[in-house]
VEXDREN-2710 file (C-alpha; in Angstrom, 1 decimal):
% VEXDREN-2710
k/r/px/py/pz
1/MET/124.3/105.8/85.6
2/TRP/127.9/106.7/86.7
3/GLU/126.6/108.2/89.3
4/THR/124.7/105.6/90.6
5/ARG/127.7/103.3/90.2
6/TYR/130.0/105.5/92.3
7/GLN/127.6/105.5/95.2
8/GLY/128.4/103.5/98.1
9/ALA/131.4/103.0/100.3
10/ASP/133.2/100.5/98.4
11/TYR/135.7/102.0/95.7
12/LEU/134.3/100.5/92.2
13/PHE/138.0/100.4/90.8
14/GLY/139.8/100.0/93.8
15/THR/142.1/102.8/95.3
16/GLU/145.5/101.6/93.7
17/PRO/146.3/102.9/90.2
18/ALA/146.0/101.1/87.1
19/ALA/148.9/98.7/86.3
20/PHE/149.4/100.8/83.5
21/LEU/150.6/103.8/85.4
22/LYS/152.9/101.9/87.5
23/THR/154.5/100.6/84.7
24/HIS/155.1/103.7/82.9
25/ALA/155.7/105.9/86.2
26/ALA/159.6/106.8/84.8
27/LEU/157.7/109.1/82.6
28/PHE/156.5/111.4/85.5
29/ALA/158.7/113.9/87.3
30/PRO/158.1/116.2/90.1
31/GLY/156.8/119.6/89.0
32/GLN/155.2/118.4/85.8
33/SER/151.3/119.1/85.3
34/ALA/148.7/116.2/84.5
35/LEU/145.3/116.3/83.1
36/SER/143.1/113.0/83.9
37/VAL/140.1/112.9/81.9
38/ALA/137.0/111.1/83.4
39/GLU/139.0/110.2/86.6
40/GLY/136.3/108.6/88.6
41/GLU/137.2/107.8/92.4
42/GLY/140.7/109.5/92.2
43/ARG/142.9/106.2/92.2
44/ASN/145.1/107.5/89.1
45/ALA/145.0/111.3/90.1
46/VAL/146.2/110.4/93.7
47/PHE/149.0/108.1/92.3
48/LEU/150.2/111.1/89.8
49/ALA/150.1/113.4/92.8
50/GLN/152.2/111.0/94.9
51/GLN/154.8/111.4/91.9
52/GLY/155.1/115.1/92.8
53/LEU/152.9/116.3/89.6
54/THR/150.2/118.9/89.9
55/VAL/147.1/117.0/88.8
56/THR/143.8/118.3/87.5
57/ALA/141.1/115.4/87.5
58/LEU/137.7/115.7/85.5
59/GLU/134.8/113.5/86.6
60/PHE/131.2/113.7/86.0
61/ALA/129.9/111.9/88.9
62/PRO/129.8/114.1/92.3
63/SER/129.8/110.5/94.5
64/ALA/133.3/109.7/92.6
65/LEU/134.8/113.3/93.3
66/ALA/133.9/113.1/96.8
67/LYS/135.3/109.9/97.0
68/ALA/138.5/110.9/95.3
69/GLU/138.8/114.0/97.7
70/ARG/138.7/111.5/100.7
71/LEU/141.2/109.2/99.0
72/ALA/143.6/112.2/98.5
73/ARG/143.3/113.2/101.9
74/ALA/144.1/109.7/103.2
75/ARG/147.4/109.3/101.3
76/GLY/148.5/113.0/102.1
77/VAL/148.3/114.4/98.7
78/SER/146.3/117.2/96.7
79/ALA/144.9/117.2/93.6
80/ARG/142.2/119.5/91.9
81/PHE/139.1/117.8/91.4
82/LEU/136.5/119.4/88.7
83/GLU/132.9/118.2/88.3
84/SER/132.9/118.2/84.5
85/ASP/131.1/116.8/81.4
86/VAL/134.2/115.9/79.3
87/LEU/132.4/115.6/76.1
88/SER/131.2/119.2/76.0
89/ALA/133.3/121.1/78.5
90/PRO/136.0/123.1/76.9
91/PHE/140.0/121.8/78.1
92/PRO/142.7/124.7/78.3
93/ALA/144.8/124.7/75.4
94/GLU/148.5/123.5/75.6
95/SER/148.3/123.4/79.6
96/TYR/149.3/120.1/80.5
97/ASP/152.8/117.8/80.3
98/HIS/150.6/114.6/80.7
99/VAL/147.1/114.0/79.4
100/LEU/145.5/110.8/80.4
101/GLY/142.5/108.8/79.8
102/ILE/142.4/105.5/81.6
103/PHE/139.3/103.5/80.9
104/ILE/137.2/106.2/79.2
105/GLN/135.8/104.1/77.0
106/PHE/132.0/105.3/77.4
107/ALA/132.2/107.5/74.2
108/SER/130.9/106.6/70.9
109/PRO/133.2/106.9/67.9
110/PRO/132.2/110.6/66.8
111/ALA/132.5/111.5/70.6
112/ARG/135.7/109.7/70.8
113/ALA/137.1/111.6/68.0
114/ARG/136.0/115.0/69.7
115/LEU/137.5/113.9/72.8
116/PHE/140.7/112.9/71.4
117/GLY/140.9/115.9/69.8
118/LYS/140.5/118.2/72.9
119/MET/142.9/115.8/75.0
120/LYS/145.5/116.6/72.1
121/ALA/145.0/120.3/72.2
122/ALA/145.0/120.5/76.0
123/THR/148.5/118.6/75.6
124/THR/151.8/120.9/75.8
125/PRO/154.1/120.6/72.5
126/GLY/156.5/117.8/73.5
127/GLY/154.0/116.5/76.1
128/LEU/152.2/112.9/76.2
129/VAL/148.9/111.5/75.8
130/LEU/148.4/108.3/77.9
131/LEU/145.6/105.8/77.0
132/HIS/144.7/102.8/78.5
133/GLY/141.9/100.7/77.8
134/TYR/140.1/97.7/76.2
135/THR/140.4/96.1/72.8
136/PRO/137.2/94.6/71.0
137/ALA/138.3/91.1/72.2
138/GLN/137.2/92.3/75.7
139/ILE/133.8/91.7/74.8
140/ALA/133.8/88.0/75.3
141/PHE/135.9/88.2/78.8
142/LYS/132.9/90.3/80.2
143/THR/135.2/91.5/83.0
144/GLY/134.8/95.0/82.6
145/GLY/134.2/97.8/80.1
146/PRO/131.0/98.7/77.9
147/PRO/129.1/96.3/75.8
148/GLN/129.9/98.1/72.7
149/ALA/132.7/96.8/70.7
150/GLU/133.0/99.8/68.5
151/ASN/133.9/101.9/71.7
152/MET/137.0/99.9/72.4
153/TYR/140.5/100.6/70.9
154/THR/142.8/98.9/68.3
155/GLU/146.4/99.8/67.8
156/THR/145.3/101.0/64.2
157/LEU/142.6/103.3/65.5
158/LEU/145.0/105.0/67.9
159/ARG/147.7/105.2/65.4
160/ALA/145.4/106.8/62.8
161/ALA/144.0/109.1/65.7
162/PHE/147.5/110.6/66.4
163/ALA/149.2/110.6/63.3
164/GLY/152.1/112.9/63.1
165/TRP/152.6/112.4/66.6
166/GLU/155.6/110.2/68.0
167/ILE/154.4/106.8/69.4
168/LEU/156.4/105.8/72.3
169/THR/153.9/102.7/73.0
170/CYS/151.3/101.0/71.2
171/LYS/150.6/97.7/72.5
172/SER/147.7/95.3/72.8
173/TYR/147.9/92.2/75.2
174/GLU/145.8/89.9/77.6
175/ALA/146.4/89.9/81.3
176/ASP/144.5/89.1/84.5
177/ILE/143.6/92.2/86.5
178/ALA/142.3/93.0/89.9
179/GLU/141.1/96.6/90.1
180/GLY/138.0/96.5/92.6
181/LYS/134.7/95.0/91.5
182/GLY/134.4/96.8/88.1
183/HIS/137.7/95.5/86.6
184/ALA/138.4/91.9/87.6
185/GLY/139.7/88.7/85.6
186/ARG/141.3/88.2/82.2
187/SER/141.1/91.3/80.1
188/ALA/141.7/92.5/76.7
189/LEU/144.0/95.5/77.1
190/ILE/145.8/98.2/75.2
191/ASP/148.4/100.4/76.0
192/PHE/149.1/103.9/74.3
193/ILE/151.4/106.7/74.8
194/ALA/152.1/109.4/72.2
195/ARG/154.2/112.5/72.2
196/LYS/153.1/115.8/71.0
197/PRO/155.3/117.1/68.3
198/ALA/157.4/119.8/70.1
199/LEU/156.9/122.7/67.5
200/ALA/153.2/121.8/67.1
201/SER/150.5/124.7/68.6
202/SER/147.5/122.2/68.2
203/GLY/146.2/118.9/68.0
END
């Protein structure tokens, strides 16, 4: 499905990063490492590379990866774009200062639990997991995201999933967004940022 959606010349979600990343740009410092999970067409990974981060981006669809590489070249930055099924492929342990999931709500609740576990394990002690997506209220807006309410996030769900971590941001809200044809209009959003305990060695 995703390979079909990403074909064509246009960028489905645009070429600018999610507003969530711009809002929290102060968290990123040159020389840090980042893993972007299910990156899509490269807009967020390229933004992180522009901030001076060393970026690895995972994506399943070859068409999206080709667009991501093209966008990085156009913006004069480099990132490591890898074809990967993020639900089944292993992630390197404790390797990234930032692990990001921007609108990755294709995963069912059981798959999401596994994916979050891998993201947590891939984060360095003291590093951050950053999630941005939709709440169940998005179903009524129909301006992006999957049709399954159970795939969406709530503040309670995310706090429970990252119990024992320091929660820096956990906020649900409504906003008008314009991110290509894929995300356009009034949306029910949630931002979540959590810091891994500095002395922890696993998720």
